[in-house]
C-alpha angles and dihedrals in degrees: 000000000000115000120253138225139202128216128190114231144173131212111262123221101172119074135180136066095290092053091047092053090049091051093051090053086059092051093257133112134203120253138162136215116209142160137054089097092289130120118273112265117211112211142168123232131183115271096214098049093042093050091049090050092049095050093049086073133239094066093143096039103053135070114249136187123232112200107204107189091318098321111109124214126191109225146159123213109245101175140001141178125223131206106256093230111023099036090228115148113256102182139356132201112206125194118214112240117211121204111273093015124149119224137194110225141157110251118200121236120231123194119215130205097014088151092062099033107132092211093055094042088055090057100268123142127231108233110193111209096177123026088182135023123213107235139180105227141168109262090228095051109040109161117232091222146341112249127215118189113219095184093113102024114131133199110285095023121139117210113213134189088257088068091062121091100224120212116249113282094012122119134170115247089228104077104155097077144022094250125202120251098178144345135212103229113212118243114274093247092054092048092051091048091050091049091048091049091049090049091050092050091050092051091049091051091050091049092051089051092053 
């Protein structure tokens, strides 16, 4: 399961751009908690701790706890805004997470055994089509990553979602096809040889026809 985090927060009464600028001068940033059929709750959270949590990775794919003056709320970050220059967080939207809920999140893809992959050792290149996969997952069992084993992948292979062992209760939101996550592109020399061979076969066929 994906690791969690906890942020201290306070209820926020002031809203608007002026109030947000004033908060940031104090090392705080505006955020909101919504969902679960409850009213939206404006809050303030610390800029430094929130930015550190974001850059650790998995911010939008793990359950967090927001401690509002001693009252704890289970949430998942659904959206955030970054400063265009400093990469500080400017605003965060958190979704309340009820016990037993199901969520739609982007799960990162990790590739195993690249160092022994036959296709890569033969000069092939790993082309990643999807760095993340949108999944429907139980809120209490969000996987940290989907893993694809490259131990037997050969040049020209395509690695599809069907090759991934999905955690229990987790399903991709795309269900109408066995979509590609990555490919092992054959070395350039092999590709050129294949193309030349195909061209020769085509010319031979044409000659036979004549």
